[in-house]
VEXFI-443141 format. One record per residue: x, y, z of N, C-alpha, C in turn; residue number from 1. Coordinates in pm, whole numbers, plus 50000, padded with zeros to 5 digits. Example, Ala and Ser with C-alpha at 12.3 -4.5 7.8 and 13.67 -1.06 7.14 Angstrom:
<atoms>
ATOM_51319_49431_50780_51230_49550_50780_51320_49670_50780_1
ATOM_51285_49775_50708_51367_49894_50714_51290_50003_50787_2
</atoms>
This chain:
<atoms>
ATOM_63490_31813_12980_63527_31704_13025_63601_31694_13182_1
ATOM_63667_31805_13213_63752_31819_13328_63617_31822_13454_2
ATOM_63513_31906_13424_63420_31896_13522_63351_31761_13552_3
ATOM_63342_31679_13442_63283_31558_13447_63376_31444_13531_4
ATOM_63499_31456_13522_63589_31383_13558_63640_31414_13693_5
ATOM_63638_31562_13707_63704_31605_13837_63625_31694_13937_6
ATOM_63498_31718_13874_63406_31820_13953_63471_31946_13947_7
ATOM_63560_31978_13875_63620_32122_13883_63706_32115_13741_8
ATOM_63729_32266_13678_63776_32281_13561_63907_32374_13592_9
ATOM_64005_32375_13486_64129_32450_13492_64105_32600_13524_10
ATOM_63972_32649_13483_63955_32790_13489_63940_32835_13660_11
ATOM_63881_32754_13693_63826_32760_13847_63952_32721_13934_12
ATOM_64026_32616_13907_64156_32612_13963_64244_32742_13957_13
ATOM_64265_32789_13856_64350_32902_13808_64295_33021_13896_14
ATOM_64174_33034_13898_64141_33141_13956_64145_33139_14113_15
ATOM_64131_33019_14156_64171_33017_14301_64303_33012_14346_16
ATOM_64395_32965_14264_64540_32989_14293_64590_33139_14272_17
ATOM_64515_33193_14172_64532_33337_14172_64482_33407_14278_18
ATOM_64415_33400_14326_64333_33473_14434_64401_33420_14563_19
ATOM_64472_33315_14579_64535_33267_14690_64701_33339_14676_20
ATOM_64727_33390_14564_64863_33437_14549_64841_33588_14562_21
ATOM_64697_33636_14580_64688_33778_14586_64707_33840_14444_22
ATOM_64696_33782_14332_64694_33843_14242_64576_33962_14205_23
ATOM_64577_34064_14117_64491_34168_14116_64355_34084_14065_24
ATOM_64250_34145_14117_64103_34094_14064_64091_34081_13948_25
ATOM_64118_34179_13836_64125_34154_13709_64171_34035_13661_26
ATOM_64296_34030_13685_64363_33898_13650_64280_33758_13681_27
ATOM_64236_33755_13826_64149_33655_13868_64047_33640_13773_28
ATOM_63963_33734_13742_63847_33713_13669_63883_33685_13528_29
ATOM_63986_33734_13473_64025_33686_13350_64047_33525_13331_30
ATOM_64138_33498_13431_64131_33356_13427_64018_33280_13441_31
ATOM_63947_33292_13535_63816_33222_13560_63719_33212_13436_32
ATOM_63736_33324_13349_63627_33349_13257_63688_33339_13119_33
ATOM_63816_33278_13097_63870_33304_12975_63812_33225_12861_34
ATOM_63711_33106_12897_63629_33040_12793_63508_33083_12794_35
ATOM_63470_33178_12844_63320_33216_12858_63293_33339_12756_36
ATOM_63250_33296_12632_63231_33395_12523_63114_33505_12576_37
ATOM_63028_33480_12688_62925_33575_12713_62986_33698_12781_38
ATOM_63111_33680_12813_63197_33809_12865_63176_33944_12756_39
ATOM_63155_33913_12641_63127_34009_12533_63008_34075_12520_40
ATOM_62900_34003_12591_62762_34042_12581_62725_34168_12655_41
ATOM_62665_34255_12587_62628_34362_12645_62558_34363_12778_42
ATOM_62609_34409_12884_62540_34396_13009_62630_34320_13113_43
ATOM_62727_34261_13059_62799_34148_13139_62860_34250_13234_44
ATOM_62899_34212_13351_62961_34313_13449_63111_34277_13468_45
ATOM_63164_34226_13370_63323_34193_13387_63398_34312_13378_46
ATOM_63515_34326_13439_63586_34453_13423_63664_34467_13295_47
ATOM_63688_34601_13264_63744_34616_13130_63895_34550_13127_48
ATOM_63977_34567_13228_64084_34503_13226_64095_34336_13216_49
ATOM_64001_34278_13266_63987_34125_13265_63948_34105_13110_50
ATOM_63836_34192_13071_63817_34176_12937_63919_34200_12838_51
ATOM_64029_34269_12848_64150_34276_12766_64229_34169_12787_52
ATOM_64260_34125_12894_64319_33979_12913_64250_33863_12832_53
ATOM_64118_33862_12829_64049_33735_12767_64066_33765_12610_54
ATOM_64039_33903_12595_64042_33924_12436_64200_33876_12397_55
ATOM_64299_33928_12463_64437_33895_12421_64458_33732_12413_56
ATOM_64390_33663_12516_64411_33517_12508_64332_33448_12373_57
ATOM_64235_33513_12361_64158_33463_12253_64239_33487_12111_58
ATOM_64285_33584_12109_64344_33643_11981_64468_33549_11984_59
ATOM_64545_33538_12088_64677_33458_12099_64642_33308_12043_60
ATOM_64542_33264_12117_64514_33137_12095_64459_33107_11922_61
ATOM_64393_33205_11877_64342_33170_11747_64472_33189_11641_62
ATOM_64582_33273_11698_64704_33292_11594_64777_33192_11604_63
ATOM_64789_33124_11700_64881_32996_11747_64824_32875_11656_64
ATOM_64674_32846_11679_64594_32749_11634_64625_32755_11457_65
ATOM_64594_32875_11407_64586_32897_11270_64739_32854_11205_66
ATOM_64829_32879_11293_64966_32835_11250_65018_32715_11278_67
ATOM_64996_32672_11390_65053_32538_11436_64999_32426_11485_68
ATOM_64853_32458_11493_64774_32325_11556_64687_32265_11426_69
ATOM_64568_32282_11440_64474_32259_11328_64393_32366_11233_70
ATOM_64432_32492_11250_64361_32594_11179_64215_32604_11218_71
ATOM_64164_32525_11313_64030_32529_11338_63994_32650_11427_72
ATOM_63886_32732_11359_63858_32850_11412_63727_32878_11488_73
ATOM_63667_32762_11519_63547_32761_11559_63526_32845_11693_74
ATOM_63583_32848_11786_63573_32954_11881_63597_33098_11844_75
ATOM_63717_33107_11744_63759_33252_11704_63618_33297_11619_76
ATOM_63546_33221_11543_63437_33281_11469_63327_33347_11547_77
ATOM_63336_33286_11672_63219_33330_11766_63273_33464_11825_78
ATOM_63368_33511_11823_63413_33623_11937_63496_33705_11830_79
ATOM_63537_33677_11723_63642_33764_11656_63620_33910_11653_80
ATOM_63490_33931_11593_63453_34078_11604_63443_34157_11748_81
ATOM_63417_34094_11841_63410_34150_11979_63524_34168_12004_82
ATOM_63665_34077_11992_63784_34093_12038_63849_34191_11979_83
ATOM_63849_34203_11847_63897_34314_11758_63841_34444_11789_84
ATOM_63732_34481_11830_63647_34574_11879_63710_34612_12001_85
ATOM_63714_34526_12111_63771_34558_12217_63907_34588_12227_86
ATOM_64010_34537_12152_64151_34564_12144_64179_34686_12049_87
ATOM_64069_34730_11990_64104_34857_11902_64155_34824_11780_88
ATOM_64142_34712_11727_64221_34669_11599_64130_34649_11483_89
ATOM_64169_34735_11377_64105_34732_11255_64134_34599_11180_90
ATOM_64068_34563_11096_64080_34424_11010_64208_34458_10955_91
ATOM_64258_34543_10905_64393_34557_10833_64505_34537_10938_92
ATOM_64478_34586_11049_64573_34573_11159_64587_34441_11224_93
ATOM_64481_34369_11234_64468_34218_11269_64546_34139_11148_94
ATOM_64499_34183_11028_64607_34105_10909_64755_34108_10907_95
ATOM_64784_34236_10954_64929_34256_10967_64972_34199_11047_96
ATOM_64925_34186_11170_64966_34104_11301_64974_33948_11283_97
ATOM_64867_33904_11203_64856_33782_11171_64980_33759_11083_98
ATOM_65005_33800_11013_65104_33784_10892_65244_33812_10973_99
ATOM_65241_33873_11027_65394_33895_11126_65415_33773_11234_100
ATOM_65292_33716_11278_65304_33613_11359_65331_33484_11265_101
ATOM_65278_33481_11171_65295_33357_11092_65451_33342_11046_102
ATOM_65509_33477_11015_65654_33474_10989_65750_33416_11108_103
ATOM_65696_33472_11212_65768_33421_11343_65755_33295_11382_104
ATOM_65660_33229_11344_65632_33079_11355_65640_32983_11285_105
ATOM_65741_33025_11150_65795_32929_11041_65907_32847_11112_106
</atoms>
């Protein structure tokens, strides 16, 4: 919708601001591609640091949505395996984290 209305989106604007502020390239790349699920595809040339930032963002958004918003997991369902693998989290560790976050958000 942002692209249609304004011919630009928040990811691109965030990337341009981060570049103008001379933030490290992995941060800029993470901002630009934080909605791009293809970053988890084999052969994608994204930096490991940017992929870590994107993975953390996906995990945080999922944990927040599960507790505070709608519980809608459509995006999470498409990336959860890759996110947990990249972050080195086993399913049991994810469940423990999810429970800890749920307690904090009560």
